C-alpha positions as CSV (number, residue, x, y, z in Angstrom):
1,P,-65.5,48.0,-62.4
2,M,-67.1,47.7,-59.0
3,E,-70.4,49.1,-60.1
4,C,-70.3,46.9,-63.2
5,A,-69.6,43.8,-61.1
6,Q,-72.4,44.6,-58.8
7,R,-74.8,45.0,-61.7
8,Y,-73.8,41.7,-63.2
9,S,-74.0,39.9,-59.9
10,E,-77.5,41.2,-59.3
11,G,-78.3,40.4,-63.0
12,G,-77.7,36.6,-62.6
13,A,-74.0,36.0,-63.4
14,D,-72.8,32.7,-62.1
15,E,-69.2,34.0,-61.7
16,L,-67.3,37.2,-62.5
17,A,-63.8,37.5,-63.8
18,F,-61.8,40.7,-63.2
19,L,-58.8,40.4,-65.5
20,D,-56.4,43.3,-65.6
21,I,-55.0,42.4,-69.0
22,S,-52.5,45.2,-69.1
23,A,-51.0,44.6,-65.6
24,T,-48.2,42.4,-66.9
25,T,-47.2,44.6,-69.8
26,E,-47.3,47.7,-67.6
27,G,-45.5,45.9,-64.7
28,R,-48.1,46.6,-62.1
29,R,-49.9,44.3,-59.7
30,T,-53.6,43.9,-59.7
31,L,-55.3,46.5,-57.6
32,V,-56.0,44.7,-54.3
33,D,-58.1,47.6,-53.0
34,L,-60.5,47.4,-55.9
35,V,-60.8,43.6,-55.5
36,E,-61.6,44.1,-51.8
37,K,-64.3,46.7,-52.6
38,T,-65.8,44.6,-55.4
39,A,-66.0,41.4,-53.3
40,R,-68.0,43.3,-50.7
41,V,-70.8,44.2,-53.1
42,I,-71.3,40.9,-55.0
43,D,-72.5,37.5,-54.0
44,V,-71.0,35.3,-56.7
45,P,-67.4,33.9,-57.0
46,L,-64.8,36.4,-58.2
47,T,-61.8,35.3,-60.3
48,V,-59.0,37.8,-60.4
49,G,-56.0,37.9,-62.8
50,G,-53.3,40.2,-64.1
51,G,-49.9,40.9,-62.7
52,I,-49.8,37.9,-60.4
53,G,-46.2,36.6,-60.0
54,S,-45.9,34.8,-56.8
55,P,-47.9,32.8,-54.2
56,D,-47.8,35.8,-51.9
57,D,-49.6,37.8,-54.6
58,V,-52.3,35.1,-54.6
59,Q,-52.5,35.3,-50.8
60,R,-53.2,39.0,-50.9
61,L,-55.9,38.6,-53.5
62,L,-57.6,35.7,-51.7
63,D,-57.5,37.8,-48.4
64,A,-59.1,40.7,-50.3
65,G,-62.0,38.5,-51.3
66,A,-61.1,36.8,-54.6
67,S,-62.5,33.2,-54.9
68,R,-59.7,32.1,-57.2
69,V,-56.9,33.6,-59.3
70,S,-56.0,33.4,-63.0
71,I,-52.4,33.4,-64.1
72,N,-50.9,33.5,-67.6
73,S,-47.6,35.2,-68.4
74,A,-46.1,34.3,-65.1
75,A,-46.9,30.7,-65.5
76,V,-45.3,30.6,-68.9
77,R,-42.2,32.3,-67.5
78,E,-42.1,30.1,-64.5
79,P,-44.1,26.9,-64.9
80,A,-43.3,25.8,-61.3
81,L,-45.4,28.7,-60.1
82,I,-48.4,26.5,-61.0
83,D,-47.2,23.8,-58.8
84,G,-46.5,26.2,-55.9
85,I,-49.9,27.9,-56.0
86,S,-51.7,24.6,-56.3
87,A,-49.8,23.0,-53.4
88,R,-50.3,26.0,-51.2
89,F,-53.9,26.9,-51.9
90,G,-55.4,24.0,-53.8
91,S,-56.1,23.5,-57.5
92,D,-59.7,24.8,-57.1
93,R,-58.2,28.2,-56.4
94,L,-56.1,28.3,-59.6
95,I,-57.1,29.0,-63.2
96,V,-54.4,29.0,-65.9
97,A,-55.3,31.4,-68.7
98,I,-54.0,30.2,-72.1
99,D,-54.0,33.0,-74.7
100,T,-53.3,31.8,-78.3
101,K,-52.7,33.1,-81.8
102,S,-52.4,31.1,-84.9
103,R,-48.9,31.0,-86.5
104,D,-47.5,28.5,-89.0
105,G,-50.6,26.4,-88.9
106,R,-50.8,25.8,-85.2
107,A,-52.2,27.5,-82.1
108,E,-49.3,29.1,-80.3
109,V,-49.3,30.4,-76.7
110,V,-48.9,34.2,-76.4
111,T,-48.4,36.3,-73.4
112,H,-48.4,40.0,-72.4
113,G,-52.0,40.5,-73.7
114,G,-51.2,38.7,-76.9
115,A,-48.1,40.8,-77.7
116,K,-45.5,38.1,-77.3
117,F,-45.3,34.8,-79.0
118,T,-43.7,32.1,-76.9
119,G,-43.0,29.2,-79.3
120,I,-45.1,26.9,-77.1
121,D,-47.8,24.8,-78.7
122,A,-51.2,25.4,-77.0
123,L,-52.1,21.8,-76.8
124,D,-48.8,20.9,-75.2
125,W,-49.1,23.7,-72.7
126,A,-52.7,22.6,-71.8
127,R,-51.3,19.2,-70.9
128,E,-48.5,20.6,-68.9
129,V,-50.6,23.0,-66.8
130,A,-53.0,20.1,-66.0
131,S,-50.1,17.9,-64.8
132,R,-48.7,20.8,-62.6
133,G,-52.0,21.2,-60.7
134,A,-54.1,23.8,-62.4
135,G,-57.8,23.6,-61.6
136,Q,-59.3,25.0,-64.8
137,I,-58.1,26.5,-68.1
138,L,-59.4,29.8,-69.4
139,L,-58.8,29.6,-73.2
140,T,-58.8,32.7,-75.3
141,S,-58.2,32.9,-79.0
142,M,-56.6,36.3,-79.5
143,D,-57.4,36.0,-83.2
144,K,-61.1,35.9,-82.3
145,D,-61.1,38.2,-79.3
146,G,-63.1,41.4,-80.1
147,T,-64.3,40.2,-83.5
148,R,-67.8,39.0,-82.3
149,S,-67.5,36.2,-84.9
150,G,-67.7,33.4,-82.4
151,Y,-65.2,31.3,-80.4
152,D,-62.4,29.4,-82.1
153,L,-64.4,26.1,-81.8
154,P,-61.8,23.7,-83.3
155,L,-59.2,25.0,-80.9
156,T,-61.5,24.9,-77.9
157,R,-62.6,21.3,-78.8
158,S,-58.9,20.3,-79.2
159,I,-57.9,21.7,-75.8
160,A,-60.9,20.0,-74.2
161,E,-59.9,16.7,-75.7
162,V,-56.3,16.7,-74.5
163,S,-56.9,18.1,-71.1
164,A,-59.0,16.6,-68.3
165,L,-59.5,20.0,-66.8
166,P,-62.7,22.1,-67.1
167,I,-62.3,24.5,-70.0
168,I,-63.7,28.0,-70.0
169,A,-64.1,29.3,-73.6
170,S,-63.4,33.0,-74.2
171,G,-62.9,35.4,-77.1
172,G,-65.2,36.3,-79.9
173,V,-68.8,36.2,-78.7
174,G,-71.2,38.3,-80.7
175,T,-74.5,36.3,-80.6
176,L,-76.4,34.0,-78.3
177,E,-75.7,31.2,-80.7
178,H,-71.9,31.7,-80.2
179,L,-72.3,31.0,-76.5
180,L,-74.3,27.9,-77.2
181,E,-71.7,26.7,-79.7
182,G,-69.0,27.0,-77.0
183,F,-70.8,24.2,-75.2
184,T,-72.1,22.1,-78.0
185,E,-69.3,22.3,-80.6
186,G,-66.4,23.6,-78.5
187,K,-67.1,21.1,-75.7
188,A,-66.3,23.8,-73.1
189,D,-67.5,23.4,-69.6
190,A,-68.2,27.1,-69.2
191,V,-68.3,30.2,-71.4
192,L,-67.1,33.7,-70.8
193,A,-68.1,36.9,-72.5
194,A,-67.5,40.6,-71.8
195,S,-68.1,43.3,-74.4
196,V,-71.5,42.0,-75.4
197,F,-72.6,42.6,-71.8
198,H,-70.7,45.9,-71.3
199,D,-72.3,47.2,-74.5
200,G,-75.8,46.0,-73.6
201,I,-76.2,43.7,-76.6
202,F,-77.9,41.3,-74.4
203,T,-78.4,40.6,-70.7
204,I,-77.2,37.7,-68.6
205,N,-80.7,36.6,-68.1
206,Q,-81.3,36.5,-71.9
207,V,-78.2,34.3,-72.3
208,K,-79.1,31.9,-69.5
209,S,-82.7,31.5,-70.7
210,F,-81.5,30.9,-74.3
211,L,-79.0,28.3,-73.1
212,K,-81.5,26.5,-70.9
213,E,-84.0,26.4,-73.8
214,H,-81.3,24.7,-75.8
215,G,-80.6,22.0,-73.3
216,I,-77.7,23.4,-71.4
217,P,-78.1,22.7,-67.7
218,I,-78.0,26.2,-66.1
219,R,-79.3,27.9,-63.0
220,L,-81.8,30.7,-63.7
221,M,-82.6,33.5,-61.3
222,D,-85.4,33.0,-58.9
């Protein structure tokens, strides 16, 4: 992960996300040492998530060099954790990740890497995390994740409409057009992709150039 992060940082990424998606299901905390080593070799903000269950966990990660943290399962289990982290560190340090799956005609919040349904409506949860002090929402449709068929645009747009928070769209990118649609149709404030970069389908510079050509305000490498 460290070498990968360094390559993406040098390749023009605006921000990197290190999300240990199995940390909660396996009951381990995010690897602080790895975060510390990674933060030393990149020059862009680093968001870290996975296995965070307390403000003290957040403190350790920020001390290790993380710019902000992302919480998901712990926030659903203990919503007051959002308030506590926001009050102690500021909302700009906190992203609440909302993972969803479609069930009974609605988007339902899921946790533990998508393994557990919570019974919570995604739109209701988006409103609540905003009211509790989250700084951003990282929205992932688990139905779309890994399919390379594009973001869940109706869901992304709906979340953007009910929450005043910046929305990061995630899950399903397979083409450059999908990233553009995240902005234009999904009304997201930022877009996230992983496997298309890991697998070398396109580079960060290709993405940014494409988005800029299509009117998205974005910073290109010098």
